[in-house]
N, C-alpha and C positions, 0 to 999 in steps of 0.2 A: 504494500500500500504506500509506504514511504517513497519507494523508488518511483512508482507511477506518479505520485503527486509532484515529485521534483522534476520529472521529465516534462509534465504538463506545465509546470511553473517556468521551466526553461523556455518552452515554446512561447508562452505568454510574454515573458520578459524580453524575448528576442524581438517581438513586434512593438515594444514600447517606445522606441525612438525611430523615426522615419526620416529618410533623406531621399529626395527625388533627384535622379541624375538628369541634369540638363544637357542633352546632346543637341546643340543648337541647329545643326544642319542635317540631322538624320532623315527627315522626310524628303529631302532633295538630294540624298546620296552624297553629302559633303561638297556640294557645289560652292564655288567661290562667290557667286552672286545668284540670288533668286528674286525675281519680280513676280508678284502675285498676278499682275495683269501684263501690260505691254513693256517691252524693252526696246528702246530707240537710242541710237547713238551714231556719231561719225568720228572718223579720224582719231581713234583711240584703241584701247584693248582691255580685255579681262584676261589675266594670265592663266586662270583656271577655267573650270567649266561654268556654263551659264544655264539656268533653268528659268523659263518664263511660262506663265499660264496662258498668256495671250500671244500677240504677234511679236516677232523679232524683226526689226527693220534697221539695218546697219549698212554703212558704206565706209570704205577705207578702214576696215576694222579687223582686228585679230581676236580670236577666242581660243583659249586653252593652249597657247604656245608653250607653256611650262609643263604640259602633260600632267595636269592634276585633274584626272577624269572624275566625274560623278559616278557613283555606284561601282567603285573599284577599278583596278587596272584593266585596261582594254574595255572600259565602260563608255560613258557618254561625254562628249565635249559640249553638246548642246541638246537641250530638250525644249521644244516650243509647242505649246498647246494649240496655237493658231498657225498663221502663215509665217514663212521665212522669206525675207527679201535681203539679199546680200549683193552689194555693188562694189566690187573691189575689196580685197582682203582675204581672210582665210579662217576656216574652222579646222583645227588641227588635233592630231593625236587622240582621236576617239570618234565614236559614232555620233550621228545626229538623228534625232527623232523630230519629225514635223507633223503636227496633227492636221494642218491644212495644206496649202500649196507652197511650193518652193520655187523662188525665182532667183537665179544666180547669174551675175554678169561680171566678167573679168575676175572670176574666182573659180578655183578648183572645187568640184563637187565632193563633199566628204562622203565617207561610207554611211549610207542611210540605214537606219534601223526601223523595223516594222512594228516594234512593241514600245509602248509608253511605260516607263518605269515609275512614273509619279502619279499619285492620287492628288490632283490639284485642289480639290475641295477640302480634303483632309489636311493638306499642307497649309492652306490658307487659314483654316480654323485653328490648327496647332499654333501657328505663329501669333495669332491674335490672342489665344489663350495664354501663351507664354508671356507676352508683353504685359497683359493685364495682371497675371499672377505675380510676376516680378515686381510690378509697381506697388503691389499690396504688402510687400515684405517690410518689416521694421528695419530702419536704418541702423547700421552698426558703426558708421563713421559720418563725417561731415565734410561738406565742401563750402568754403567761405571766401569772400573777397580778401585779397592780400595785395596791397599796392595796385598795380595794374593787372594782376593775375588772380589766380585762385590757389588756395591751400587745401589740399586733400589730406584729411587726418583719419587714419584707420583705427581699428580697435586695438591693434598691437598683437592680436592673436594669430594672424595669418589665416590660411584657408580661404574663406570668402568674406569679403566686406561689401556691404550694400550702402549706397549713397542715394538719397532722395533730394532732388534739387530742381529749381526752375531753369529753363533754357536761357533766361536772361543772364545768368552767371557766366555762361560760356560765350555769349554773343559778343562781348567786348574784351574778353580776357586775352592776355598776351603771354602768359607764362604759367607753369605749374610749380608748386612747392609741395613736396610729399613728406608726410610725417606719420610715424607709427604704422608703416606698411612693411610687410615681409616679402622680399624678392620672390617672384614666381607665383604669388597668390592671385586669386581671382578678384577683380574689381568690377562690380556691376553698378553703373550709373543710371538710375531711373530719372529721366529728364522730362519734366512736365512742360506743357505749352504746345500751341498749335503749329509753331515753326521751330525748327532746330538748325542751329548754325554754330560755327566755331570761328567767329571773328574774321570771316572771309579769308580763311587760311592764314590768319595772322598770329597763330600760336604754334609752337613746336611741340610735337607729341613725343619727342625722344625720351623724356623722363619716364614715359609709360611703357617703353619698349620691353622691359623685363617682367611684365605682368600679363596675366590672362584677362583681357579687357573687353567688356561689352557695354555699349551705349544703347540704352533702351528708350527710344523716343516713342513712348506708348500712346501719346495723344496727338502727335504731330501729323498734320496734313501735308506739309511740305518740309523738306530738309535741304540744306546746303552744306554738305560735309566734305571737307577737303583737307589733305595733309594728315589724315587720321592714321594712327597706329592703334589698331583695335578693331573689333567687329561692331557692326551697326544693325540694330533691329528697329525697323520703322514700318510695321505692316499696314499702316493707313496712309503713308506719305508717298509723295512723288519727289524724287531727287532731280533737281534742276540745275545744279552747278555746271559750269562749262570749262573748267580746267582744274588740275590738281590730281591728287592721288589718295586712294584709300588702301591701307595695308591690313587686310583681314576679310572676314566674311561680311556680306551685305545682304540684308533682307528688306525689301521695300514693297510697297503696293505697285508703283510704276517707276520705271527708270527712263528718264529723258535727259541725258547728261553726257558730256564728253570726259568726265572724270575717269582716270585710269584706275583699275582695281587690280592690285597685286596679290599673288598667291602666297602670302606669308602672314604670320601672326593670326592664323586661323584660331577660332575659339575652341579651347580644349574642353571636352566633356567634364562636368564637375558635379559633385553632390551639393545641393543647396538645401539646407535645413529649412523646414517650414514651407517649401514650395509645393503648392497644390494646383494641379491643372484640371480644369473643369471643361469637359467636352473637347472638341477640336480634332477628334480622330486619332491621328498618329501620335499617341502620347508615349513618352518614355516610361520605362518600367520603374516602379517604386522599389528601391532597395531597402530591405529590412536591416537596420543597423543596430545590433544590440548595444546597450550601454556597458562599458567596461566593468563598472562596479557590479552590475547585475550578473554578468557572466561569471565573475569571480565568486559571487555568493552562491550561484547555482552549482558551480563546480565543487565548491567546498561542501555543499550539502550532499552532492552525489558521492563524494569521497567518504563522508560520514556514513552514508548508507552502506557502502562497501565494507567498512570496518565492522558495522553491526552484523552484516550478513555473515562475515567470516567467523565472528564470535559465536553465532548461533550454530553454524556447522560444526565447530569444535565441541560445543556442548552436546 
């Protein structure tokens, strides 16, 4: 009876603390950029794979030159739910799926795939769910004005730090000052406001290069993000900037921009305590994480049962 009780207690205690693994790009196979609707651009490139739920209209443009396929090696360089129009440029190092018509001029035809690997409705729901769920987390750090820039102060504990702030703080900032952050930790910036910008590329992101960074523009209808080192989640917004670079993953509603997107500083999957996703289809699995103290208590109890059992057998 004692052994059975302790085994049941171990199972119960194992589920007492939960952490949801946020795998930011799982629904789109790790694509460098995902647009829920249309993707339009000229004279630029995305170094990794592109997924768009609507039309892809590009000219003098390169996709996936760095061979960072979506859905694994020998996977997809491009997935378009609608039509593809490419006038000059290239889709490289992977297959292309096009749900509508394909019009290519002055460009080599990529290997065309017959099957669509993306559930577009589920992916859109997932990213909106993630944006909302992250925005509801309690802050563990602060972002405050400091001279002409901002000071980011973490908890000092490492792991994951959450920052809740208004987009106004970034709009005119020219520098970062970092305090109580642990190199390599995850920084999630929940940025409120209908428009997101980083001072027209007037701020260097180099101080953030050693961290796993996500900017969650959970309310924005438009964003102008350039010079960024870190990933961008803006599932209701259109990106409209016309020069600059983003180093990381990008998720937007619509892409209408010549900003270059580089295939580095991808967001690493991470356990985020308290994160709960409601609906949205392609949800990451919840990992059951036992509390260390609970494990020790249960193991000690199981050891005691073993001793009692041995004494009974000897008697």
